[in-house]
All heavy atoms as a GROMACS GRO file, in nm:
protein
  598
    1MET      N    1   2.032  -1.924  -0.240
    1MET     CA    2   1.955  -1.861  -0.143
    1MET      C    3   1.832  -1.953  -0.113
    1MET      O    4   1.761  -1.998  -0.200
    1MET     CB    5   1.910  -1.726  -0.195
    1MET     CG    6   1.853  -1.635  -0.084
    1MET     SD    7   1.816  -1.476  -0.149
    1MET     CE    8   1.932  -1.377  -0.054
    2SER      N    9   1.813  -1.984   0.019
    2SER     CA   10   1.708  -2.075   0.061
    2SER      C   11   1.568  -1.997   0.061
    2SER      O   12   1.567  -1.884   0.075
    2SER     CB   13   1.743  -2.136   0.192
    2SER     OG   14   1.720  -2.035   0.295
    3SER      N   15   1.462  -2.085   0.052
    3SER     CA   16   1.334  -2.022   0.057
    3SER      C   17   1.305  -1.957   0.196
    3SER      O   18   1.243  -1.854   0.203
    3SER     CB   19   1.229  -2.130   0.030
    3SER     OG   20   1.235  -2.240   0.120
    4THR      N   21   1.350  -2.017   0.299
    4THR     CA   22   1.338  -1.958   0.436
    4THR      C   23   1.403  -1.820   0.443
    4THR      O   24   1.346  -1.723   0.494
    4THR     CB   25   1.397  -2.051   0.547
    4THR    OG1   26   1.329  -2.174   0.531
    4THR    CG2   27   1.373  -1.990   0.672
    5ARG      N   28   1.526  -1.810   0.394
    5ARG     CA   29   1.602  -1.684   0.397
    5ARG      C   30   1.525  -1.576   0.316
    5ARG      O   31   1.512  -1.461   0.362
    5ARG     CB   32   1.738  -1.700   0.344
    5ARG     CG   33   1.824  -1.583   0.355
    5ARG     CD   34   1.968  -1.613   0.327
    5ARG     NE   35   2.045  -1.495   0.336
    5ARG     CZ   36   2.168  -1.481   0.299
    5ARG    NH1   37   2.229  -1.588   0.254
    5ARG    NH2   38   2.231  -1.378   0.308
    6ILE      N   39   1.477  -1.609   0.193
    6ILE     CA   40   1.408  -1.512   0.110
    6ILE      C   41   1.275  -1.471   0.178
    6ILE      O   42   1.248  -1.346   0.181
    6ILE     CB   43   1.380  -1.571  -0.032
    6ILE    CG1   44   1.511  -1.597  -0.109
    6ILE    CG2   45   1.285  -1.491  -0.104
    6ILE    CD1   46   1.493  -1.670  -0.238
    7LEU      N   47   1.201  -1.562   0.227
    7LEU     CA   48   1.077  -1.528   0.285
    7LEU      C   49   1.098  -1.446   0.411
    7LEU      O   50   1.012  -1.354   0.447
    7LEU     CB   51   0.988  -1.652   0.311
    7LEU     CG   52   0.935  -1.723   0.189
    7LEU    CD1   53   0.868  -1.854   0.223
    7LEU    CD2   54   0.843  -1.636   0.109
    8ASN      N   55   1.199  -1.474   0.489
    8ASN     CA   56   1.230  -1.386   0.606
    8ASN      C   57   1.260  -1.243   0.561
    8ASN      O   58   1.216  -1.149   0.630
    8ASN     CB   59   1.352  -1.445   0.685
    8ASN     CG   60   1.314  -1.537   0.792
    8ASN    OD1   61   1.218  -1.507   0.870
    8ASN    ND2   62   1.374  -1.644   0.804
    9GLN      N   63   1.327  -1.228   0.447
    9GLN     CA   64   1.350  -1.090   0.398
    9GLN      C   65   1.224  -1.023   0.353
    9GLN      O   66   1.206  -0.907   0.384
    9GLN     CB   67   1.451  -1.102   0.279
    9GLN     CG   68   1.584  -1.129   0.318
    9GLN     CD   69   1.683  -1.133   0.194
    9GLN    OE1   70   1.638  -1.119   0.081
    9GLN    NE2   71   1.812  -1.160   0.221
   10LEU      N   72   1.134  -1.102   0.293
   10LEU     CA   73   1.014  -1.046   0.251
   10LEU      C   74   0.924  -1.006   0.370
   10LEU      O   75   0.848  -0.909   0.370
   10LEU     CB   76   0.928  -1.136   0.157
   10LEU     CG   77   1.002  -1.168   0.027
   10LEU    CD1   78   0.920  -1.280  -0.058
   10LEU    CD2   79   1.016  -1.051  -0.053
   11LEU      N   80   0.935  -1.091   0.473
   11LEU     CA   81   0.855  -1.070   0.598
   11LEU      C   82   0.899  -0.936   0.666
   11LEU      O   83   0.814  -0.864   0.718
   11LEU     CB   84   0.878  -1.187   0.691
   11LEU     CG   85   0.783  -1.192   0.819
   11LEU    CD1   86   0.643  -1.202   0.779
   11LEU    CD2   87   0.828  -1.316   0.898
   12THR      N   88   1.026  -0.909   0.667
   12THR     CA   89   1.071  -0.782   0.732
   12THR      C   90   1.052  -0.662   0.651
   12THR      O   91   1.056  -0.551   0.701
   12THR     CB   92   1.222  -0.793   0.770
   12THR    OG1   93   1.300  -0.822   0.652
   12THR    CG2   94   1.247  -0.908   0.869
   13ALA      N   95   1.023  -0.679   0.524
   13ALA     CA   96   0.996  -0.564   0.429
   13ALA      C   97   0.836  -0.552   0.430
   13ALA      O   98   0.774  -0.616   0.514
   13ALA     CB   99   1.043  -0.597   0.290
   14ASP      N  100   0.793  -0.470   0.343
   14ASP     CA  101   0.646  -0.444   0.336
   14ASP      C  102   0.575  -0.537   0.242
   14ASP      O  103   0.459  -0.514   0.212
   14ASP     CB  104   0.620  -0.298   0.300
   14ASP     CG  105   0.674  -0.261   0.161
   14ASP    OD1  106   0.744  -0.341   0.095
   14ASP    OD2  107   0.655  -0.146   0.121
   15PHE      N  108   0.643  -0.639   0.193
   15PHE     CA  109   0.583  -0.734   0.097
   15PHE      C  110   0.450  -0.793   0.136
   15PHE      O  111   0.349  -0.798   0.056
   15PHE     CB  112   0.686  -0.838   0.060
   15PHE     CG  113   0.641  -0.940  -0.045
   15PHE    CD1  114   0.639  -0.901  -0.180
   15PHE    CD2  115   0.589  -1.067  -0.010
   15PHE    CE1  116   0.597  -0.988  -0.279
   15PHE    CE2  117   0.548  -1.148  -0.110
   15PHE     CZ  118   0.558  -1.114  -0.237
   16PHE      N  119   0.436  -0.836   0.259
   16PHE     CA  120   0.321  -0.895   0.309
   16PHE      C  121   0.221  -0.805   0.365
   16PHE      O  122   0.120  -0.848   0.437
   16PHE     CB  123   0.353  -1.013   0.411
   16PHE     CG  124   0.417  -1.127   0.341
   16PHE    CD1  125   0.545  -1.162   0.356
   16PHE    CD2  126   0.333  -1.221   0.270
   16PHE    CE1  127   0.606  -1.276   0.299
   16PHE    CE2  128   0.385  -1.332   0.212
   16PHE     CZ  129   0.528  -1.359   0.222
   17ASP      N  130   0.236  -0.678   0.348
   17ASP     CA  131   0.134  -0.577   0.393
   17ASP      C  132   0.000  -0.601   0.318
   17ASP      O  133  -0.106  -0.568   0.374
   17ASP     CB  134   0.182  -0.437   0.381
   17ASP     CG  135   0.292  -0.401   0.478
   17ASP    OD1  136   0.312  -0.484   0.574
   17ASP    OD2  137   0.353  -0.290   0.468
   18ALA      N  138   0.012  -0.646   0.193
   18ALA     CA  139  -0.103  -0.675   0.113
   18ALA      C  140  -0.106  -0.832   0.098
   18ALA      O  141   0.001  -0.888   0.093
   18ALA     CB  142  -0.094  -0.607  -0.019
   19PRO      N  143  -0.227  -0.886   0.081
   19PRO     CA  144  -0.232  -1.033   0.065
   19PRO      C  145  -0.157  -1.082  -0.056
   19PRO      O  146  -0.163  -1.021  -0.164
   19PRO     CB  147  -0.387  -1.055   0.051
   19PRO     CG  148  -0.450  -0.941   0.106
   19PRO     CD  149  -0.354  -0.828   0.085
   20LYS      N  150  -0.091  -1.195  -0.046
   20LYS     CA  151  -0.013  -1.259  -0.152
   20LYS      C  152  -0.042  -1.401  -0.157
   20LYS      O  153  -0.049  -1.471  -0.056
   20LYS     CB  154   0.142  -1.239  -0.125
   20LYS     CG  155   0.185  -1.103  -0.102
   20LYS     CD  156   0.182  -1.024  -0.225
   20LYS     CE  157   0.241  -0.882  -0.204
   20LYS     NZ  158   0.192  -0.783  -0.284
   21SER      N  159  -0.060  -1.451  -0.275
   21SER     CA  160  -0.088  -1.593  -0.307
   21SER      C  161   0.056  -1.661  -0.321
   21SER      O  162   0.160  -1.584  -0.331
   21SER     CB  163  -0.162  -1.610  -0.436
   21SER     OG  164  -0.088  -1.576  -0.544
   22ILE      N  165   0.056  -1.789  -0.306
   22ILE     CA  166   0.177  -1.856  -0.322
   22ILE      C  167   0.237  -1.834  -0.460
   22ILE      O  168   0.357  -1.818  -0.475
   22ILE     CB  169   0.163  -2.011  -0.293
   22ILE    CG1  170   0.151  -2.034  -0.142
   22ILE    CG2  171   0.288  -2.089  -0.341
   22ILE    CD1  172   0.131  -2.179  -0.098
   23ALA      N  173   0.152  -1.828  -0.561
   23ALA     CA  174   0.196  -1.803  -0.701
   23ALA      C  175   0.257  -1.666  -0.711
   23ALA      O  176   0.363  -1.661  -0.773
   23ALA     CB  177   0.080  -1.820  -0.796
   24SER      N  178   0.201  -1.565  -0.644
   24SER     CA  179   0.260  -1.433  -0.647
   24SER      C  180   0.392  -1.425  -0.573
   24SER      O  181   0.486  -1.353  -0.616
   24SER     CB  182   0.172  -1.326  -0.604
   24SER     OG  183   0.138  -1.342  -0.466
   25ILE      N  184   0.406  -1.508  -0.468
   25ILE     CA  185   0.528  -1.510  -0.392
   25ILE      C  186   0.647  -1.569  -0.475
   25ILE      O  187   0.750  -1.517  -0.488
   25ILE     CB  188   0.517  -1.589  -0.260
   25ILE    CG1  189   0.412  -1.515  -0.168
   25ILE    CG2  190   0.651  -1.610  -0.193
   25ILE    CD1  191   0.374  -1.594  -0.056
   26THR      N  192   0.612  -1.688  -0.540
   26THR     CA  193   0.715  -1.755  -0.617
   26THR      C  194   0.748  -1.668  -0.740
   26THR      O  195   0.868  -1.665  -0.786
   26THR     CB  196   0.675  -1.892  -0.665
   26THR    OG1  197   0.546  -1.886  -0.726
   26THR    CG2  198   0.654  -1.988  -0.540
   27ASP      N  199   0.655  -1.604  -0.804
   27ASP     CA  200   0.680  -1.514  -0.916
   27ASP      C  201   0.768  -1.400  -0.876
   27ASP      O  202   0.861  -1.365  -0.951
   27ASP     CB  203   0.550  -1.466  -0.973
   27ASP     CG  204   0.462  -1.560  -1.051
   27ASP    OD1  205   0.524  -1.669  -1.080
   27ASP    OD2  206   0.351  -1.533  -1.073
   28PHE      N  207   0.742  -1.338  -0.757
   28PHE     CA  208   0.823  -1.228  -0.714
   28PHE      C  209   0.968  -1.273  -0.680
   28PHE      O  210   1.060  -1.203  -0.722
   28PHE     CB  211   0.763  -1.174  -0.584
   28PHE     CG  212   0.839  -1.058  -0.535
   28PHE    CD1  213   0.816  -0.925  -0.578
   28PHE    CD2  214   0.926  -1.069  -0.433
   28PHE    CE1  215   0.880  -0.815  -0.527
   28PHE    CE2  216   1.000  -0.956  -0.382
   28PHE     CZ  217   0.970  -0.834  -0.430
   29CYS      N  218   0.983  -1.394  -0.629
   29CYS     CA  219   1.115  -1.438  -0.604
   29CYS      C  220   1.190  -1.472  -0.729
   29CYS      O  221   1.314  -1.441  -0.740
   29CYS     CB  222   1.113  -1.572  -0.522
   29CYS     SG  223   1.056  -1.545  -0.348
   30ALA      N  224   1.128  -1.516  -0.832
   30ALA     CA  225   1.190  -1.544  -0.959
   30ALA      C  226   1.236  -1.405  -1.027
   30ALA      O  227   1.346  -1.404  -1.082
   30ALA     CB  228   1.090  -1.614  -1.055
   31THR      N  229   1.149  -1.304  -1.024
   31THR     CA  230   1.184  -1.184  -1.089
   31THR      C  231   1.282  -1.093  -1.008
   31THR      O  232   1.369  -1.036  -1.065
   31THR     CB  233   1.060  -1.100  -1.123
   31THR    OG1  234   0.989  -1.072  -1.005
   31THR    CG2  235   0.969  -1.167  -1.219
   32GLN      N  236   1.273  -1.099  -0.877
   32GLN     CA  237   1.354  -1.004  -0.793
   32GLN      C  238   1.479  -1.077  -0.747
   32GLN      O  239   1.579  -1.002  -0.725
   32GLN     CB  240   1.274  -0.960  -0.668
   32GLN     CG  241   1.158  -0.873  -0.706
   32GLN     CD  242   1.202  -0.743  -0.774
   32GLN    OE1  243   1.292  -0.674  -0.725
   32GLN    NE2  244   1.131  -0.711  -0.884
   33TYR      N  245   1.480  -1.205  -0.728
   33TYR     CA  246   1.596  -1.273  -0.675
   33TYR      C  247   1.658  -1.372  -0.772
   33TYR      O  248   1.765  -1.431  -0.746
   33TYR     CB  249   1.561  -1.348  -0.548
   33TYR     CG  250   1.521  -1.256  -0.436
   33TYR    CD1  251   1.386  -1.237  -0.399
   33TYR    CD2  252   1.616  -1.194  -0.354
   33TYR    CE1  253   1.351  -1.161  -0.294
   33TYR    CE2  254   1.577  -1.110  -0.250
   33TYR     CZ  255   1.447  -1.098  -0.218
   33TYR     OH  256   1.411  -1.011  -0.114
   34GLY      N  257   1.589  -1.395  -0.890
   34GLY     CA  258   1.639  -1.486  -0.977
   34GLY      C  259   1.641  -1.636  -0.931
   34GLY      O  260   1.711  -1.719  -0.975
   35VAL      N  261   1.544  -1.663  -0.837
   35VAL     CA  262   1.536  -1.798  -0.781
   35VAL      C  263   1.400  -1.852  -0.810
   35VAL      O  264   1.294  -1.797  -0.781
   35VAL     CB  265   1.551  -1.789  -0.623
   35VAL    CG1  266   1.532  -1.918  -0.565
   35VAL    CG2  267   1.684  -1.722  -0.587
   36ASP      N  268   1.407  -1.963  -0.880
   36ASP     CA  269   1.276  -2.033  -0.915
   36ASP      C  270   1.235  -2.126  -0.803
   36ASP      O  271   1.285  -2.248  -0.797
   36ASP     CB  272   1.289  -2.112  -1.044
   36ASP     CG  273   1.307  -2.019  -1.163
   36ASP    OD1  274   1.239  -1.916  -1.166
   36ASP    OD2  275   1.394  -2.048  -1.252
   37LEU      N  276   1.144  -2.080  -0.720
   37LEU     CA  277   1.094  -2.163  -0.610
   37LEU      C  278   0.964  -2.228  -0.650
   37LEU      O  279   0.889  -2.180  -0.718
   37LEU     CB  280   1.069  -2.082  -0.487
   37LEU     CG  281   1.188  -2.011  -0.420
   37LEU    CD1  282   1.150  -1.922  -0.308
   37LEU    CD2  283   1.290  -2.115  -0.371
   38GLN      N  284   0.943  -2.353  -0.603
   38GLN     CA  285   0.821  -2.420  -0.629
   38GLN      C  286   0.731  -2.397  -0.510
   38GLN      O  287   0.777  -2.365  -0.396
   38GLN     CB  288   0.847  -2.572  -0.646
   38GLN     CG  289   0.948  -2.607  -0.761
   38GLN     CD  290   0.883  -2.561  -0.892
   38GLN    OE1  291   0.764  -2.586  -0.927
   38GLN    NE2  292   0.967  -2.493  -0.968
   39SER      N  293   0.601  -2.418  -0.525
   39SER     CA  294   0.507  -2.390  -0.418
   39SER      C  295   0.534  -2.468  -0.300
   39SER      O  296   0.524  -2.424  -0.183
   39SER     CB  297   0.362  -2.407  -0.466
   39SER     OG  298   0.346  -2.541  -0.504
   40TYR      N  299   0.580  -2.592  -0.312
   40TYR     CA  300   0.603  -2.678  -0.199
   40TYR      C  301   0.727  -2.630  -0.120
   40TYR      O  302   0.745  -2.659   0.000
   40TYR     CB  303   0.621  -2.830  -0.238
   40TYR     CG  304   0.755  -2.861  -0.316
   40TYR    CD1  305   0.869  -2.882  -0.245
   40TYR    CD2  306   0.750  -2.853  -0.452
   40TYR    CE1  307   0.986  -2.913  -0.321
   40TYR    CE2  308   0.872  -2.878  -0.524
   40TYR     CZ  309   0.989  -2.907  -0.448
   40TYR     OH  310   1.108  -2.936  -0.521
   41GLN      N  311   0.814  -2.559  -0.181
   41GLN     CA  312   0.925  -2.497  -0.113
   41GLN      C  313   0.898  -2.379  -0.024
   41GLN      O  314   0.972  -2.352   0.070
   41GLN     CB  315   1.039  -2.460  -0.219
   41GLN     CG  316   1.095  -2.576  -0.288
   41GLN     CD  317   1.197  -2.528  -0.397
   41GLN    OE1  318   1.151  -2.459  -0.492
   41GLN    NE2  319   1.314  -2.565  -0.376
   42VAL      N  320   0.782  -2.316  -0.055
   42VAL     CA  321   0.747  -2.205   0.032
   42VAL      C  322   0.636  -2.230   0.125
   42VAL      O  323   0.616  -2.164   0.229
   42VAL     CB  324   0.721  -2.077  -0.057
   42VAL    CG1  325   0.837  -2.029  -0.131
   42VAL    CG2  326   0.600  -2.093  -0.142
   43SER      N  327   0.550  -2.325   0.095
   43SER     CA  328   0.430  -2.350   0.175
   43SER      C  329   0.470  -2.394   0.318
   43SER      O  330   0.399  -2.344   0.414
   43SER     CB  331   0.346  -2.459   0.106
   43SER     OG  332   0.412  -2.578   0.099
   44GLY      N  333   0.573  -2.470   0.338
   44GLY     CA  334   0.609  -2.506   0.472
   44GLY      C  335   0.663  -2.389   0.560
   44GLY      O  336   0.634  -2.375   0.674
   45VAL      N  337   0.736  -2.307   0.494
   45VAL     CA  338   0.788  -2.183   0.560
   45VAL      C  339   0.670  -2.095   0.594
   45VAL      O  340   0.667  -2.037   0.705
   45VAL     CB  341   0.891  -2.108   0.469
   45VAL    CG1  342   0.944  -1.986   0.540
   45VAL    CG2  343   1.008  -2.205   0.431
   46LEU      N  344   0.575  -2.074   0.501
   46LEU     CA  345   0.456  -1.991   0.533
   46LEU      C  346   0.380  -2.049   0.650
   46LEU      O  347   0.338  -1.972   0.733
   46LEU     CB  348   0.366  -1.987   0.407
   46LEU     CG  349   0.431  -1.907   0.292
   46LEU    CD1  350   0.341  -1.920   0.170
   46LEU    CD2  351   0.461  -1.763   0.322
   47LEU      N  352   0.362  -2.175   0.656
   47LEU     CA  353   0.289  -2.239   0.763
   47LEU      C  354   0.363  -2.219   0.896
   47LEU      O  355   0.293  -2.187   0.994
   47LEU     CB  356   0.273  -2.390   0.742
   47LEU     CG  357   0.195  -2.468   0.846
   47LEU    CD1  358   0.056  -2.413   0.860
   47LEU    CD2  359   0.188  -2.612   0.812
   48LYS      N  360   0.492  -2.217   0.894
   48LYS     CA  361   0.581  -2.196   1.013
   48LYS      C  362   0.552  -2.056   1.058
   48LYS      O  363   0.537  -2.024   1.180
   48LYS     CB  364   0.724  -2.218   0.986
   48LYS     CG  365   0.813  -2.194   1.099
   48LYS     CD  366   0.957  -2.217   1.065
   48LYS     CE  367   1.044  -2.178   1.177
   48LYS     NZ  368   1.154  -2.086   1.150
   49PHE      N  369   0.550  -1.955   0.968
   49PHE     CA  370   0.526  -1.818   1.000
   49PHE      C  371   0.386  -1.796   1.054
   49PHE      O  372   0.374  -1.715   1.145
   49PHE     CB  373   0.548  -1.726   0.877
   49PHE     CG  374   0.682  -1.711   0.832
   49PHE    CD1  375   0.716  -1.658   0.709
   49PHE    CD2  376   0.792  -1.747   0.910
   49PHE    CE1  377   0.848  -1.640   0.667
   49PHE    CE2  378   0.925  -1.721   0.872
   49PHE     CZ  379   0.952  -1.672   0.745
   50ILE      N  380   0.289  -1.869   1.000
   50ILE     CA  381   0.152  -1.863   1.062
   50ILE      C  382   0.154  -1.914   1.209
   50ILE      O  383   0.095  -1.852   1.295
   50ILE     CB  384   0.052  -1.949   0.973
   50ILE    CG1  385   0.037  -1.878   0.841
   50ILE    CG2  386  -0.072  -1.962   1.043
   50ILE    CD1  387  -0.026  -1.966   0.735
   51MET      N  388   0.222  -2.025   1.231
   51MET     CA  389   0.220  -2.078   1.359
   51MET      C  390   0.298  -1.986   1.466
   51MET      O  391   0.263  -1.993   1.577
   51MET     CB  392   0.282  -2.222   1.360
   51MET     CG  393   0.200  -2.323   1.279
   51MET     SD  394   0.282  -2.477   1.260
   51MET     CE  395   0.272  -2.545   1.421
   52GLU      N  396   0.390  -1.906   1.419
   52GLU     CA  397   0.465  -1.820   1.500
   52GLU      C  398   0.397  -1.680   1.505
   52GLU      O  399   0.455  -1.589   1.553
   52GLU     CB  400   0.609  -1.802   1.438
   52GLU     CG  401   0.687  -1.930   1.453
   52GLU     CD  402   0.824  -1.917   1.384
   52GLU    OE1  403   0.850  -1.819   1.306
   52GLU    OE2  404   0.909  -2.007   1.406
   53ASN      N  405   0.277  -1.668   1.442
   53ASN     CA  406   0.203  -1.543   1.436
   53ASN      C  407   0.275  -1.429   1.368
   53ASN      O  408   0.256  -1.314   1.398
   53ASN     CB  409   0.156  -1.501   1.578
   53ASN     CG  410   0.035  -1.407   1.570
   53ASN    OD1  411  -0.048  -1.415   1.482
   53ASN    ND2  412   0.033  -1.315   1.667
   54LYS      N  413   0.358  -1.465   1.269
   54LYS     CA  414   0.431  -1.372   1.187
   54LYS      C  415   0.343  -1.331   1.060
   54LYS      O  416   0.356  -1.229   1.001
   54LYS     CB  417   0.562  -1.415   1.157
   54LYS     CG  418   0.662  -1.430   1.267
   54LYS     CD  419   0.790  -1.487   1.218
   54LYS     CE  420   0.891  -1.498   1.340
   54LYS     NZ  421   1.020  -1.558   1.296
   55LEU      N  422   0.264  -1.431   1.024
   55LEU     CA  423   0.170  -1.412   0.904
   55LEU      C  424   0.033  -1.472   0.940
   55LEU      O  425   0.020  -1.553   1.034
   55LEU     CB  426   0.226  -1.486   0.788
   55LEU     CG  427   0.340  -1.432   0.704
   55LEU    CD1  428   0.376  -1.525   0.595
   55LEU    CD2  429   0.309  -1.289   0.656
   56SER      N  430  -0.068  -1.421   0.864
   56SER     CA  431  -0.201  -1.469   0.880
   56SER      C  432  -0.235  -1.530   0.738
   56SER      O  433  -0.174  -1.492   0.632
   56SER     CB  434  -0.301  -1.362   0.905
   56SER     OG  435  -0.286  -1.310   1.032
   57ARG      N  436  -0.323  -1.626   0.739
   57ARG     CA  437  -0.371  -1.687   0.614
   57ARG      C  438  -0.525  -1.676   0.603
   57ARG      O  439  -0.589  -1.709   0.700
   57ARG     CB  440  -0.330  -1.839   0.612
   57ARG     CG  441  -0.371  -1.908   0.483
   57ARG     CD  442  -0.323  -2.048   0.477
   57ARG     NE  443  -0.385  -2.129   0.586
   57ARG     CZ  444  -0.362  -2.255   0.595
   57ARG    NH1  445  -0.267  -2.322   0.525
   57ARG    NH2  446  -0.423  -2.329   0.690
   58VAL      N  447  -0.570  -1.614   0.501
   58VAL     CA  448  -0.712  -1.609   0.481
   58VAL      C  449  -0.747  -1.658   0.339
   58VAL      O  450  -0.661  -1.667   0.249
   58VAL     CB  451  -0.765  -1.460   0.493
   58VAL    CG1  452  -0.740  -1.412   0.634
   58VAL    CG2  453  -0.696  -1.371   0.396
   59THR      N  454  -0.871  -1.681   0.318
   59THR     CA  455  -0.918  -1.725   0.184
   59THR      C  456  -0.962  -1.602   0.101
   59THR      O  457  -1.041  -1.517   0.147
   59THR     CB  458  -1.042  -1.820   0.197
   59THR    OG1  459  -1.004  -1.932   0.278
   59THR    CG2  460  -1.086  -1.871   0.059
   60SER      N  461  -0.903  -1.590  -0.013
   60SER     CA  462  -0.937  -1.482  -0.106
   60SER      C  463  -1.074  -1.508  -0.159
   60SER      O  464  -1.116  -1.609  -0.205
   60SER     CB  465  -0.839  -1.485  -0.221
   60SER     OG  466  -0.884  -1.396  -0.326
   61GLU      N  467  -1.156  -1.391  -0.154
   61GLU     CA  468  -1.287  -1.400  -0.205
   61GLU      C  469  -1.290  -1.416  -0.360
   61GLU      O  470  -1.382  -1.470  -0.423
   61GLU     CB  471  -1.376  -1.275  -0.170
   61GLU     CG  472  -1.390  -1.268  -0.011
   61GLU     CD  473  -1.469  -1.144   0.023
   61GLU    OE1  474  -1.521  -1.068  -0.063
   61GLU    OE2  475  -1.475  -1.117   0.141
   62GLU      N  476  -1.188  -1.365  -0.426
   62GLU     CA  477  -1.179  -1.365  -0.566
   62GLU      C  478  -1.139  -1.501  -0.626
   62GLU      O  479  -1.198  -1.541  -0.725
   62GLU     CB  480  -1.076  -1.260  -0.620
   62GLU     CG  481  -1.110  -1.122  -0.581
   62GLU     CD  482  -0.996  -1.022  -0.606
   62GLU    OE1  483  -0.888  -1.064  -0.650
   62GLU    OE2  484  -1.015  -0.906  -0.580
   63THR      N  485  -1.045  -1.566  -0.559
   63THR     CA  486  -0.994  -1.694  -0.616
   63THR      C  487  -1.035  -1.815  -0.539
   63THR      O  488  -1.012  -1.924  -0.579
   63THR     CB  489  -0.840  -1.691  -0.625
   63THR    OG1  490  -0.787  -1.676  -0.490
   63THR    CG2  491  -0.789  -1.571  -0.715
   64ASN      N  492  -1.086  -1.786  -0.415
   64ASN     CA  493  -1.120  -1.903  -0.324
   64ASN      C  494  -0.996  -1.983  -0.287
   64ASN      O  495  -1.010  -2.098  -0.261
   64ASN     CB  496  -1.231  -1.984  -0.384
   64ASN     CG  497  -1.307  -2.056  -0.271
   64ASN    OD1  498  -1.318  -2.005  -0.155
   64ASN    ND2  499  -1.362  -2.174  -0.297
   65ARG      N  500  -0.881  -1.921  -0.283
   65ARG     CA  501  -0.753  -1.979  -0.241
   65ARG      C  502  -0.696  -1.903  -0.127
   65ARG      O  503  -0.729  -1.787  -0.112
   65ARG     CB  504  -0.656  -1.986  -0.359
   65ARG     CG  505  -0.705  -2.081  -0.470
   65ARG     CD  506  -0.604  -2.092  -0.585
   65ARG     NE  507  -0.659  -2.177  -0.681
   65ARG     CZ  508  -0.586  -2.271  -0.743
   65ARG    NH1  509  -0.463  -2.288  -0.700
   65ARG    NH2  510  -0.639  -2.347  -0.829
   66PHE      N  511  -0.604  -1.967  -0.057
   66PHE     CA  512  -0.539  -1.901   0.055
   66PHE      C  513  -0.448  -1.783   0.002
   66PHE      O  514  -0.380  -1.796  -0.097
   66PHE     CB  515  -0.452  -1.992   0.136
   66PHE     CG  516  -0.531  -2.086   0.218
   66PHE    CD1  517  -0.511  -2.225   0.215
   66PHE    CD2  518  -0.634  -2.042   0.309
   66PHE    CE1  519  -0.582  -2.309   0.286
   66PHE    CE2  520  -0.706  -2.130   0.381
   66PHE     CZ  521  -0.683  -2.271   0.372
   67VAL      N  522  -0.445  -1.680   0.080
   67VAL     CA  523  -0.351  -1.571   0.061
   67VAL      C  524  -0.289  -1.539   0.202
   67VAL      O  525  -0.345  -1.565   0.307
   67VAL     CB  526  -0.416  -1.440   0.001
   67VAL    CG1  527  -0.452  -1.459  -0.144
   67VAL    CG2  528  -0.529  -1.389   0.084
   68TYR      N  529  -0.168  -1.483   0.190
   68TYR     CA  530  -0.087  -1.465   0.311
   68TYR      C  531  -0.061  -1.320   0.334
   68TYR      O  532  -0.025  -1.253   0.234
   68TYR     CB  533   0.046  -1.545   0.306
   68TYR     CG  534   0.016  -1.689   0.288
   68TYR    CD1  535  -0.006  -1.745   0.161
   68TYR    CD2  536   0.006  -1.777   0.391
   68TYR    CE1  537  -0.037  -1.877   0.136
   68TYR    CE2  538  -0.018  -1.917   0.379
   68TYR     CZ  539  -0.046  -1.964   0.252
   68TYR     OH  540  -0.071  -2.094   0.234
   69LEU      N  541  -0.069  -1.270   0.460
   69LEU     CA  542  -0.039  -1.132   0.489
   69LEU      C  543  -0.001  -1.122   0.636
   69LEU      O  544  -0.017  -1.211   0.712
   69LEU     CB  545  -0.162  -1.040   0.455
   69LEU     CG  546  -0.286  -1.061   0.541
   69LEU    CD1  547  -0.369  -0.937   0.541
   69LEU    CD2  548  -0.368  -1.177   0.496
   70LYS      N  549   0.054  -0.997   0.669
   70LYS     CA  550   0.094  -0.979   0.807
   70LYS      C  551  -0.034  -0.971   0.889
   70LYS      O  552  -0.137  -0.923   0.849
   70LYS     CB  553   0.166  -0.844   0.815
   70LYS     CG  554   0.307  -0.859   0.760
   70LYS     CD  555   0.387  -0.730   0.781
   70LYS     CE  556   0.525  -0.736   0.724
   70LYS     NZ  557   0.600  -0.610   0.733
   71PRO      N  558  -0.024  -1.026   1.012
   71PRO     CA  559  -0.143  -1.023   1.099
   71PRO      C  560  -0.190  -0.884   1.138
   71PRO      O  561  -0.103  -0.795   1.151
   71PRO     CB  562  -0.107  -1.108   1.220
   71PRO     CG  563   0.040  -1.144   1.202
   71PRO     CD  564   0.084  -1.088   1.069
   72VAL      N  565  -0.314  -0.863   1.154
   72VAL     CA  566  -0.361  -0.730   1.199
   72VAL      C  567  -0.334  -0.716   1.346
   72VAL      O  568  -0.362  -0.813   1.422
   72VAL     CB  569  -0.515  -0.720   1.170
   72VAL    CG1  570  -0.567  -0.593   1.220
   72VAL    CG2  571  -0.546  -0.740   1.021
   73ASP      N  572  -0.283  -0.597   1.383
   73ASP     CA  573  -0.260  -0.578   1.526
   73ASP      C  574  -0.383  -0.533   1.594
   73ASP      O  575  -0.428  -0.423   1.564
   73ASP     CB  576  -0.143  -0.471   1.538
   73ASP     CG  577  -0.107  -0.450   1.686
   73ASP    OD1  578  -0.144  -0.524   1.768
   73ASP    OD2  579  -0.036  -0.347   1.705
   74THR      N  580  -0.435  -0.604   1.677
   74THR     CA  581  -0.562  -0.574   1.753
   74THR      C  582  -0.538  -0.520   1.889
   74THR      O  583  -0.634  -0.501   1.972
   74THR     CB  584  -0.651  -0.701   1.756
   74THR    OG1  585  -0.581  -0.798   1.832
   74THR    CG2  586  -0.687  -0.745   1.622
   75THR      N  587  -0.414  -0.492   1.927
   75THR     CA  588  -0.386  -0.437   2.064
   75THR      C  589  -0.405  -0.293   2.078
   75THR      O  590  -0.387  -0.236   2.175
   75THR     CB  591  -0.245  -0.486   2.103
   75THR    OG1  592  -0.149  -0.434   2.016
   75THR    CG2  593  -0.234  -0.633   2.114
   76ALA      N  594  -0.420  -0.220   1.958
   76ALA     CA  595  -0.424  -0.074   1.966
   76ALA      C  596  -0.553  -0.022   2.018
   76ALA      O  597  -0.654  -0.079   2.020
   76ALA     CB  598  -0.399  -0.017   1.827
   0.00000   0.00000   0.00000
């Protein structure tokens, strides 16, 4: 199973409703899918999702690292 396919599945579910670090994404994939992804395997896909406005990236106040989540809908 490719990283793009897995991340697309997570994107359509509620996984990214809360902020996720790359480490938490790779850990989830290992436990739920049995796939050991490295950070470099998911970072490019996450960047693509950001460019397509499917995800947002913000800096976590706790860790000072990027976390990824679904963009906030400001059209309401």
